[in-house]
C-alpha positions as CSV (number, residue, x, y, z in Angstrom):
1,M,0.0,0.0,0.0
2,N,2.9,2.3,0.6
3,R,5.1,4.4,-1.8
4,R,2.2,5.3,-4.1
5,T,2.9,7.9,-6.6
6,F,0.7,10.9,-5.8
7,A,0.1,11.8,-9.4
8,C,-1.0,8.3,-10.2
9,L,-3.8,8.6,-7.6
10,V,-5.1,11.6,-9.5
11,T,-4.9,9.7,-12.8
12,A,-6.1,6.3,-11.7
13,G,-8.9,7.7,-9.5
14,A,-10.3,10.2,-12.0
15,A,-13.3,8.2,-12.9
16,S,-14.0,6.2,-9.8
17,A,-16.0,8.8,-7.9
18,V,-17.7,10.3,-10.9
19,V,-18.6,7.5,-13.3
20,A,-18.8,4.2,-11.6
21,S,-18.8,2.2,-14.8
22,T,-15.4,3.6,-15.9
23,S,-12.4,1.7,-14.5
24,A,-9.7,3.7,-12.7
25,A,-7.1,2.2,-15.0
26,S,-8.7,3.7,-18.1
27,A,-8.1,7.3,-17.2
28,T,-5.6,8.9,-19.6
29,P,-2.7,10.8,-18.1
30,G,-2.6,13.4,-20.9
31,G,-6.2,14.3,-21.4
32,N,-7.4,14.1,-17.8
33,N,-4.6,15.9,-16.2
34,R,-3.5,18.7,-18.6
35,G,-0.6,16.7,-19.8
36,R,0.9,15.7,-16.4
37,R,2.8,12.5,-16.7
38,P,2.5,9.7,-14.1
39,G,4.9,10.5,-11.3
40,T,4.4,14.2,-11.6
41,P,4.3,16.0,-8.2
42,I,0.9,17.2,-7.3
43,V,-0.3,20.7,-6.3
44,V,-2.7,21.0,-3.4
45,G,-4.9,24.1,-3.0
46,H,-4.4,24.8,0.7
47,R,-7.9,25.5,2.0
48,G,-8.7,26.1,-1.6
49,A,-7.1,29.1,-3.2
50,S,-7.0,30.9,0.1
51,G,-4.5,33.5,-1.1
52,Y,-7.3,34.9,-3.3
53,R,-10.6,34.1,-1.5
54,P,-11.6,33.6,2.1
55,E,-10.4,30.1,3.1
56,H,-12.6,27.0,3.2
57,T,-15.4,28.4,1.1
58,L,-16.8,26.7,-2.0
59,A,-15.6,29.7,-4.0
60,S,-12.0,29.2,-2.7
61,Y,-12.1,25.5,-3.6
62,T,-13.6,26.2,-7.0
63,L,-10.9,28.8,-7.8
64,A,-8.1,26.4,-6.8
65,A,-9.3,23.8,-9.2
66,H,-9.7,26.3,-12.0
67,M,-6.1,27.5,-11.3
68,G,-4.8,24.0,-11.9
69,A,-4.7,22.5,-8.4
70,D,-4.8,18.7,-8.5
71,F,-6.3,18.5,-5.0
72,I,-8.4,20.8,-2.8
73,E,-7.9,20.7,1.0
74,P,-10.8,20.9,3.5
75,D,-10.1,20.9,7.2
76,L,-12.8,19.1,9.1
77,V,-14.5,20.0,12.4
78,T,-18.0,19.1,13.6
79,T,-21.2,20.9,14.5
80,K,-23.3,20.4,17.6
81,D,-25.5,18.0,15.6
82,G,-22.7,16.0,14.2
83,V,-22.2,17.4,10.7
84,L,-18.7,17.7,9.4
85,V,-18.0,21.2,8.2
86,C,-14.9,22.9,6.8
87,R,-13.0,25.3,9.1
88,H,-9.3,25.6,9.9
89,E,-10.0,25.2,13.6
90,P,-12.9,24.5,15.9
91,E,-12.7,28.1,17.0
92,I,-14.5,30.1,14.3
93,G,-14.2,33.7,15.4
94,G,-11.4,34.4,13.0
95,T,-13.0,32.9,9.9
96,T,-16.6,33.9,10.3
97,D,-18.6,37.0,11.3
98,V,-19.8,35.4,14.5
99,S,-18.3,38.1,16.6
100,K,-20.6,40.6,15.0
101,R,-23.7,38.6,15.7
102,P,-25.3,39.7,19.0
103,E,-27.5,36.6,19.1
104,F,-24.4,34.5,19.6
105,A,-22.5,36.7,22.0
106,S,-23.3,34.4,24.9
107,R,-21.6,31.5,23.0
108,R,-18.2,33.0,23.4
109,T,-16.2,30.8,25.8
110,T,-12.8,29.5,26.7
111,K,-11.9,25.8,26.1
112,N,-8.9,23.6,26.5
113,L,-7.9,22.9,22.9
114,D,-5.1,20.2,23.1
115,G,-3.7,21.7,26.2
116,V,-4.0,25.3,25.1
117,A,-6.6,27.7,26.6
118,T,-8.5,29.1,23.6
119,T,-11.2,31.7,23.8
120,G,-13.8,32.3,21.1
121,W,-16.7,30.7,19.4
122,F,-16.6,27.0,18.6
123,A,-18.2,25.1,15.8
124,E,-19.3,22.3,18.0
125,D,-21.5,24.7,20.0
126,F,-23.6,25.5,16.9
127,T,-26.1,23.4,15.0
128,L,-25.6,23.3,11.3
129,A,-28.7,25.5,10.9
130,E,-27.2,28.1,13.2
131,L,-23.8,27.9,11.5
132,R,-25.5,28.5,8.2
133,T,-26.6,31.9,9.4
134,L,-22.9,33.0,9.6
135,R,-20.7,34.1,6.7
136,A,-17.0,33.5,6.0
137,V,-14.5,36.3,6.4
138,E,-10.8,36.6,5.5
139,R,-8.6,35.2,8.3
140,L,-5.5,37.3,7.5
141,P,-7.0,40.8,6.7
142,E,-3.8,42.6,7.6
143,L,-1.9,40.7,4.9
144,R,-4.7,39.9,2.4
145,Q,-6.8,43.1,2.4
146,H,-7.9,42.3,-1.1
147,N,-9.7,39.2,0.1
148,T,-11.8,41.3,2.5
149,V,-13.9,42.5,-0.3
150,Y,-15.5,39.0,-0.3
151,D,-16.3,39.0,3.4
152,G,-19.9,38.1,4.1
153,L,-20.6,36.4,0.7
154,W,-20.3,32.7,1.5
155,Q,-21.5,30.2,4.0
156,V,-19.4,27.6,5.9
157,P,-19.6,24.5,3.6
158,T,-20.2,21.0,4.8
159,F,-17.7,18.3,3.9
160,E,-20.4,16.6,1.8
161,E,-20.9,19.7,-0.2
162,V,-17.2,19.7,-1.0
163,L,-17.3,16.1,-2.1
164,K,-20.2,17.0,-4.4
165,L,-18.2,20.0,-5.7
166,R,-15.2,17.7,-6.4
167,E,-17.4,15.6,-8.6
168,Q,-18.8,18.6,-10.4
169,L,-15.4,20.2,-11.0
170,T,-14.0,16.9,-12.2
171,K,-16.7,16.7,-14.9
172,E,-16.5,20.4,-15.7
173,L,-12.7,20.5,-16.1
174,G,-12.3,17.1,-17.7
175,R,-9.6,16.0,-15.3
176,S,-9.5,14.5,-11.8
177,I,-9.8,16.9,-8.9
178,G,-8.9,15.2,-5.7
179,V,-9.8,16.0,-2.1
180,Y,-7.3,16.1,0.8
181,P,-9.3,16.3,4.1
182,E,-7.7,16.8,7.5
183,T,-9.2,15.6,10.7
184,K,-8.7,18.6,13.0
185,H,-8.0,17.8,16.7
186,P,-9.6,14.4,16.6
187,T,-8.8,13.6,20.3
188,Y,-10.4,16.9,21.3
189,F,-13.6,16.1,19.5
190,R,-13.7,12.5,20.6
191,D,-13.3,13.6,24.3
192,Q,-16.4,15.8,23.7
193,G,-18.4,12.8,22.4
194,K,-18.3,14.2,18.9
195,P,-15.8,11.9,17.1
196,L,-14.9,12.9,13.5
197,E,-14.0,9.4,12.2
198,E,-17.5,8.0,12.5
199,K,-18.8,10.8,10.2
200,L,-15.8,10.9,7.9
201,V,-15.6,7.2,6.9
202,P,-19.2,6.8,5.7
203,L,-18.9,9.8,3.5
204,L,-15.7,8.5,1.9
205,R,-17.5,5.3,1.1
206,K,-20.6,7.0,-0.1
207,Y,-18.6,9.0,-2.6
208,H,-16.4,6.0,-3.7
209,L,-13.3,7.4,-2.1
210,D,-12.3,4.7,0.3
211,A,-9.9,2.8,-2.0
212,P,-6.1,2.6,-2.3
213,K,-6.0,4.6,-5.6
214,A,-9.0,6.9,-5.0
215,P,-8.3,10.6,-5.6
216,V,-8.2,11.4,-1.8
217,F,-5.7,11.7,1.0
218,V,-6.8,11.7,4.6
219,Q,-4.4,13.6,6.8
220,S,-3.9,14.3,10.5
221,F,-1.3,15.7,12.9
222,E,-2.2,12.8,15.3
223,L,-0.5,9.6,14.2
224,Q,-2.7,7.4,16.4
225,N,-5.7,8.8,14.6
226,L,-4.4,7.6,11.3
227,I,-3.5,4.2,12.6
228,D,-7.0,3.9,14.1
229,L,-8.5,4.8,10.7
230,R,-6.4,2.1,9.1
231,T,-6.9,-0.7,11.7
232,K,-10.1,0.1,13.5
233,F,-12.1,1.7,10.8
234,K,-10.5,-0.3,8.0
235,V,-10.0,2.7,5.8
236,K,-8.3,1.8,2.6
237,A,-7.8,5.4,1.3
238,P,-4.3,6.8,1.4
239,L,-3.3,8.4,4.8
240,V,-0.8,11.2,5.5
241,F,0.9,12.0,8.7
242,L,1.3,15.8,9.2
243,A,4.2,17.3,11.2
244,T,5.0,20.8,12.5
245,A,8.6,22.1,12.4
246,T,9.0,21.4,16.2
247,G,7.2,19.7,19.0
248,K,5.3,16.4,19.1
249,P,1.8,15.1,18.2
250,Y,-0.9,15.7,20.8
251,G,-1.0,12.8,23.2
252,D,2.2,11.2,22.0
253,T,5.4,10.9,24.0
254,R,7.6,10.9,20.9
255,S,8.7,14.1,19.2
256,Y,8.2,14.8,15.5
257,D,12.0,14.7,15.2
258,E,12.0,11.1,16.5
259,L,9.0,10.0,14.4
260,L,10.3,11.5,11.2
261,S,13.8,10.1,11.4
262,R,14.5,7.3,9.0
263,T,14.4,4.7,11.7
264,G,11.5,6.3,13.4
265,M,9.4,6.0,10.3
266,K,9.8,2.3,10.2
267,A,7.6,1.9,13.2
268,W,4.5,3.3,11.5
269,A,5.1,3.3,7.7
270,K,3.2,0.1,7.3
271,Y,0.0,1.9,8.2
272,I,0.6,5.2,6.5
273,D,1.2,6.3,2.9
274,G,2.7,9.8,3.2
275,V,4.3,12.5,5.2
276,G,3.0,16.1,5.3
277,P,5.8,18.2,7.0
278,D,6.2,21.9,7.5
279,T,8.4,23.1,4.6
280,K,11.1,23.9,7.2
281,R,11.6,20.2,7.7
282,V,12.5,19.8,4.0
283,I,14.6,23.0,3.8
284,P,15.2,24.6,7.2
285,V,15.5,28.4,7.7
286,K,18.8,29.4,9.3
287,A,19.1,31.5,12.5
288,D,19.4,34.7,10.4
289,G,16.1,33.9,8.6
290,T,17.7,32.9,5.3
291,L,17.0,29.6,3.6
292,G,19.3,26.7,4.6
293,S,20.2,23.5,2.9
294,P,17.8,20.5,2.3
295,T,17.6,17.8,5.0
296,S,17.4,14.1,4.3
297,L,13.7,14.0,5.1
298,V,12.6,13.3,1.5
299,A,15.1,10.6,1.0
300,D,14.4,9.1,4.4
301,A,10.6,9.0,3.7
302,H,11.1,7.5,0.2
303,A,13.3,4.8,1.7
304,N,10.4,3.9,4.0
305,G,7.9,3.8,1.1
306,L,6.4,7.2,2.0
307,Q,5.5,10.1,-0.1
308,V,6.3,13.7,0.9
309,C,3.9,16.7,0.4
310,P,4.9,19.6,2.6
311,W,2.9,22.7,3.6
312,T,2.5,25.6,3.0
313,V,4.0,27.9,0.4
314,R,2.5,31.4,0.4
315,A,3.6,34.3,-1.7
316,E,3.7,37.1,0.8
317,N,7.0,38.3,2.2
318,S,5.8,37.6,5.7
319,F,5.9,33.8,5.0
320,L,9.1,33.6,3.0
321,P,12.7,33.2,4.1
322,V,14.2,36.7,4.4
323,D,16.5,36.2,1.3
324,Y,13.4,35.5,-0.8
325,R,11.5,38.7,0.2
326,T,11.1,41.8,-2.0
327,G,10.8,45.1,-0.2
328,A,9.8,45.8,3.3
329,N,6.0,45.4,3.1
330,P,5.1,42.0,4.7
331,A,2.0,41.8,2.5
332,D,3.9,42.2,-0.8
333,F,4.7,39.2,-2.9
334,G,8.3,38.1,-2.7
335,R,10.4,35.7,-4.8
336,V,8.0,32.9,-4.3
337,L,8.7,31.2,-7.6
338,D,12.4,30.9,-6.7
339,F,11.4,29.4,-3.3
340,F,9.1,26.9,-5.0
341,A,11.9,25.9,-7.2
342,Q,14.2,25.1,-4.3
343,L,11.5,22.8,-2.8
344,W,10.6,21.0,-6.1
345,K,14.3,20.2,-6.6
346,T,14.4,18.1,-3.4
347,G,12.3,15.4,-5.1
348,L,9.0,16.2,-3.4
349,D,5.8,14.4,-4.4
350,G,3.6,17.4,-4.0
351,I,3.3,20.9,-2.4
352,F,0.5,22.7,-0.6
353,S,0.0,26.4,-1.5
354,D,-2.4,29.2,-0.9
355,M,-1.6,30.3,-4.4
356,P,-2.1,27.2,-6.5
357,D,-1.7,29.0,-9.8
358,L,1.9,30.0,-8.7
359,A,2.6,26.4,-7.6
360,V,1.5,25.1,-11.0
361,L,3.6,27.7,-12.8
362,S,6.6,26.9,-10.7
363,R,6.2,23.2,-11.3
364,K,6.3,23.9,-15.1
365,L,9.3,26.3,-14.8
366,T,11.3,24.0,-12.6
367,L,10.4,20.5,-13.7
368,D,9.1,21.3,-17.2
369,I,5.8,19.6,-16.4
């Protein structure tokens, strides 16, 4: 099951969730994927095209696909009545207009979110009907002022709506659009009696996505969550273990450094198909803020049969190494195409980006794909 080629999942799975009578093997690499060859690294629209539209909206996901993204990424949390919806975190104050809704002022509270006291409004305290009355807003208005013109236009989508949109976009664009959902804080939700897995797995199966070569990757920062999906829930879809630049998974005694060493990966690689690290684990940033030299992570993962798809490349100076910035304004775009190029050259199997159009362009410029 391990060491799948990310691009082959796009190609082979193109028809499986859209036209049941068409075999996965019959999808043509050229026509269905704009000429991408098997083995080509994928581009994942991070929360859609969140550099250009408020994140986790149907508009953001749609734009990402039209910009050439191979996969769109919904982060999954749950409502009070157990519906999976797409938000970056359980706390929704920064991505919706809930703080301006007096009828929900009393819902503001403080919760222990994976050991961190977090104050705000939480998705699990709202029914889907209540959540539908809210509207999405730009999460980073100080850096993406242009995105604020869309504040208030779109609702919070359900995961099922995104799966339907994926099918629609695949038909419309004539190529496979995959989906890359993340289970957000699964232990937190399970402790509240609102587990994500029991809602996620049936939807994957309903939309014909629970298969080894389906156009889907299920990702989580909690390794045990992924192992449970594979062993307890018998999920056959590809699974990806996410990792921050430092620290350890919630509830785990092992650090990410230990888990992502070549020997550390051997303990869990039989359950998992890929690694989704912070880009700093692929190419660190030095103490002075400039870009360093690549690590052995890509080679170590490949040696264990694992694919590597890091997150997240953003074009604004604020998110780039200092030697790739242009000017002093943190919101201005820097030399992001050059930064992409350094990452592609490490042999990655994919990249997450808020600007999927630039990721696609950089892939063409760097790899001639």
